[in-house]
MDAnalysis code that builds the backbone (N, CA, C; Angstrom):
import MDAnalysis as mda
import numpy as np

u = mda.Universe.empty(243, n_residues=81, atom_resindex=np.repeat(np.arange(81), 3), trajectory=True)
u.add_TopologyAttr("name", ["N", "CA", "C"] * 81)
u.add_TopologyAttr("resid", np.arange(1, 82))
u.add_TopologyAttr("resname", ["MET", "ARG", "LEU", "ASP", "LYS", "PHE", "LEU", "LYS", "VAL", "SER", "ARG", "LEU", "ILE", "LYS", "ARG", "ARG", "THR", "VAL", "ALA", "ASN", "GLU", "ALA", "CYS", "ASP", "ALA", "GLY", "ARG", "VAL", "LEU", "VAL", "ASN", "ASP", "ASN", "GLY", "LYS", "THR", "ALA", "LYS", "ALA", "SER", "VAL", "LYS", "VAL", "LYS", "PRO", "GLY", "ASP", "VAL", "ILE", "GLU", "ILE", "GLN", "PHE", "GLY", "THR", "ARG", "THR", "VAL", "LYS", "VAL", "GLU", "VAL", "LEU", "ASP", "LEU", "GLN", "GLU", "THR", "THR", "LYS", "LYS", "GLU", "GLU", "ALA", "LYS", "GLU", "LEU", "PHE", "ARG", "TYR", "ILE"])
u.atoms.positions = np.array([
    [144.020, 191.570, -49.182],
    [144.620, 190.271, -49.439],
    [144.288, 189.342, -48.265],
    [144.045, 188.087, -48.576],
    [143.759, 187.101, -47.538],
    [144.979, 186.889, -46.644],
    [144.723, 186.620, -45.379],
    [145.791, 186.403, -44.405],
    [146.703, 185.252, -44.804],
    [146.130, 184.118, -45.210],
    [146.977, 182.965, -45.553],
    [147.871, 183.259, -46.753],
    [147.346, 184.009, -47.714],
    [148.167, 184.357, -48.881],
    [149.278, 185.324, -48.493],
    [148.982, 186.292, -47.631],
    [150.018, 187.224, -47.191],
    [151.140, 186.498, -46.461],
    [150.785, 185.574, -45.580],
    [151.799, 184.827, -44.842],
    [152.720, 184.058, -45.779],
    [152.163, 183.527, -46.859],
    [152.978, 182.799, -47.832],
    [153.834, 183.744, -48.671],
    [153.221, 184.806, -49.210],
    [153.957, 185.734, -50.072],
    [155.083, 186.424, -49.301],
    [154.832, 186.769, -48.039],
    [155.850, 187.448, -47.234],
    [156.897, 186.475, -46.697],
    [156.656, 185.183, -46.910],
    [157.556, 184.117, -46.485],
    [157.677, 184.008, -44.957],
    [156.657, 184.474, -44.237],
    [156.605, 184.228, -42.792],
    [156.294, 182.759, -42.544],
    [155.458, 182.174, -43.409],
    [155.166, 180.742, -43.396],
    [155.409, 180.239, -44.812],
    [156.042, 179.083, -44.911],
    [156.549, 178.624, -46.210],
    [155.462, 178.286, -47.234],
    [154.403, 177.614, -46.791],
    [153.345, 177.199, -47.729],
    [151.990, 177.702, -47.284],
    [151.109, 177.926, -48.251],
    [149.779, 178.452, -47.941],
    [148.949, 177.447, -47.144],
    [149.114, 176.162, -47.420],
    [148.357, 175.162, -46.658],
    [148.803, 175.153, -45.197],
    [150.078, 175.366, -44.960],
    [150.582, 175.436, -43.580],
    [150.034, 176.691, -42.899],
    [149.947, 177.794, -43.637],
    [149.358, 179.024, -43.100],
    [147.889, 178.794, -42.744],
    [147.166, 178.069, -43.614],
    [145.769, 177.723, -43.331],
    [145.650, 176.912, -42.053],
    [146.512, 175.920, -41.906],
    [146.482, 175.058, -40.718],
    [146.802, 175.848, -39.454],
    [147.736, 176.785, -39.535],
    [148.080, 177.608, -38.373],
    [146.882, 178.467, -37.960],
    [146.174, 179.014, -38.935],
    [144.976, 179.808, -38.639],
    [143.887, 178.936, -38.025],
    [143.677, 177.744, -38.588],
    [142.649, 176.833, -38.072],
    [142.966, 176.381, -36.653],
    [144.254, 176.250, -36.334],
    [144.664, 175.807, -35.001],
    [144.630, 176.943, -33.981],
    [144.331, 178.164, -34.428],
    [144.230, 179.291, -33.503],
    [145.567, 179.884, -33.110],
    [146.569, 179.757, -33.968],
    [147.899, 180.272, -33.621],
    [148.209, 181.615, -34.267],
    [147.216, 182.226, -34.928],
    [147.438, 183.511, -35.590],
    [146.406, 184.522, -35.098],
    [146.884, 185.699, -34.688],
    [146.020, 186.797, -34.249],
    [146.275, 187.997, -35.143],
    [145.228, 188.787, -35.403],
    [145.377, 190.008, -36.190],
    [144.860, 191.177, -35.374],
    [145.684, 192.214, -35.237],
    [145.329, 193.466, -34.562],
    [144.972, 193.306, -33.083],
    [145.535, 192.349, -32.399],
    [145.389, 192.199, -30.947],
    [143.955, 192.312, -30.450],
    [142.999, 191.778, -31.215],
    [141.605, 191.850, -30.771],
    [141.231, 190.697, -29.845],
    [142.196, 189.820, -29.544],
    [141.946, 188.725, -28.625],
    [141.334, 187.497, -29.265],
    [140.855, 187.629, -30.503],
    [140.259, 186.487, -31.198],
    [141.242, 185.959, -32.232],
    [141.227, 184.643, -32.420],
    [142.095, 184.065, -33.440],
    [141.546, 184.423, -34.818],
    [142.455, 184.569, -35.771],
    [142.068, 184.992, -37.117],
    [141.851, 183.785, -38.018],
    [140.845, 183.882, -38.871],
    [140.634, 182.858, -39.885],
    [141.548, 183.160, -41.063],
    [141.794, 182.155, -41.888],
    [142.671, 182.319, -43.048],
    [142.105, 183.313, -44.053],
    [140.792, 183.515, -44.039],
    [140.151, 184.383, -45.027],
    [140.097, 185.851, -44.609],
    [140.620, 186.185, -43.427],
    [140.607, 187.573, -42.956],
    [141.408, 188.440, -43.918],
    [140.857, 189.596, -44.271],
    [141.560, 190.523, -45.162],
    [142.559, 191.348, -44.344],
    [143.813, 191.382, -44.803],
    [144.821, 192.203, -44.141],
    [145.134, 193.397, -45.024],
    [145.534, 194.495, -44.383],
    [145.886, 195.714, -45.100],
    [147.106, 196.324, -44.426],
    [147.805, 197.225, -45.105],
    [148.966, 197.858, -44.475],
    [148.584, 198.520, -43.158],
    [149.421, 198.320, -42.138],
    [149.150, 198.852, -40.808],
    [148.639, 197.798, -39.845],
    [148.153, 196.673, -40.345],
    [147.675, 195.599, -39.474],
    [148.852, 194.952, -38.750],
    [148.588, 194.479, -37.532],
    [149.594, 193.771, -36.744],
    [149.197, 192.299, -36.677],
    [150.126, 191.421, -37.078],
    [149.879, 189.979, -37.085],
    [150.782, 189.328, -36.052],
    [150.198, 188.465, -35.220],
    [150.956, 187.736, -34.208],
    [150.824, 186.245, -34.497],
    [151.968, 185.576, -34.663],
    [151.980, 184.150, -34.999],
    [152.718, 183.400, -33.904],
    [152.127, 182.297, -33.426],
    [152.763, 181.480, -32.402],
    [153.380, 180.245, -33.043],
    [154.725, 180.174, -32.971],
    [155.475, 179.017, -33.467],
    [155.944, 178.237, -32.254],
    [155.176, 177.267, -31.799],
    [155.571, 176.500, -30.619],
    [155.696, 177.398, -29.408],
    [156.917, 177.546, -28.887],
    [157.126, 178.395, -27.707],
    [157.466, 179.834, -28.090],
    [157.748, 180.069, -29.368],
    [158.146, 181.396, -29.820],
    [156.967, 182.127, -30.455],
    [156.866, 183.426, -30.200],
    [155.814, 184.237, -30.801],
    [156.461, 185.319, -31.656],
    [155.960, 185.464, -32.877],
    [156.472, 186.478, -33.802],
    [155.371, 187.505, -34.021],
    [155.733, 188.787, -33.874],
    [154.770, 189.866, -34.065],
    [155.303, 190.781, -35.159],
    [154.505, 190.992, -36.203],
    [154.929, 191.820, -37.330],
    [153.839, 192.815, -37.707],
    [154.262, 193.908, -38.342],
    [153.326, 194.893, -38.881],
    [153.380, 194.813, -40.401],
    [152.218, 194.787, -41.023],
    [152.135, 194.722, -42.479],
    [152.486, 196.103, -43.035],
    [153.469, 196.158, -43.951],
    [153.872, 197.418, -44.572],
    [153.352, 197.563, -45.991],
    [153.265, 196.457, -46.716],
    [152.875, 196.506, -48.122],
    [152.233, 195.183, -48.519],
    [151.414, 195.216, -49.556],
    [150.791, 194.002, -50.088],
    [151.191, 193.842, -51.548],
    [151.598, 192.630, -51.918],
    [151.905, 192.316, -53.302],
    [151.445, 190.900, -53.584],
    [151.044, 190.651, -54.828],
    [150.575, 189.314, -55.200],
    [151.715, 188.305, -55.218],
    [152.876, 188.734, -55.714],
    [154.054, 187.864, -55.727],
    [155.279, 188.713, -55.417],
    [156.316, 188.084, -54.853],
    [157.568, 188.794, -54.596],
    [158.732, 187.845, -54.792],
    [159.894, 188.430, -54.986],
    [161.114, 187.645, -54.985],
    [161.529, 187.444, -53.542],
    [162.341, 186.439, -53.310],
    [162.748, 186.107, -51.952],
    [163.425, 187.291, -51.257],
    [164.250, 188.026, -51.989],
    [164.980, 189.147, -51.397],
    [164.041, 190.296, -51.017],
    [162.942, 190.459, -51.748],
    [162.025, 191.566, -51.503],
    [160.929, 191.224, -50.503],
    [160.797, 189.973, -50.129],
    [159.710, 189.545, -49.251],
    [159.792, 190.213, -47.884],
    [160.994, 190.446, -47.377],
    [161.138, 191.029, -46.053],
    [160.752, 192.507, -46.008],
    [160.534, 193.121, -47.172],
    [160.096, 194.516, -47.220],
    [158.579, 194.652, -47.055],
    [157.867, 193.529, -47.021],
    [156.408, 193.561, -46.883],
    [155.975, 193.711, -45.422],
    [156.886, 193.488, -44.490],
    [156.531, 193.573, -43.077],
    [157.745, 194.032, -42.274],
    [157.486, 194.419, -40.998],
    [158.591, 194.693, -40.086],
    [158.266, 194.052, -38.739],
    [159.326, 193.547, -38.089],
    [159.159, 192.906, -36.795],
    [158.904, 193.951, -35.723],
    [158.036, 193.613, -34.780],
    [157.731, 194.507, -33.659],
    [158.346, 193.925, -32.401],
])
């Protein structure tokens, strides 16, 4: 699944266009490789995503991938590190 779509489906970022902009601005890292991730990067269970929201940084591990989820089930797609 594409990174921008995962961020939207998991509700880490509210809209896919905002997820795209965050990736383009270099605020998203995948698997601590030191390089910023593009929105088209494929994510899979076990990947670690780091997102910078202003002064706050959120680090999560991908647990599951789904095309769509309900709001209550979205938090089961990842866990905070």
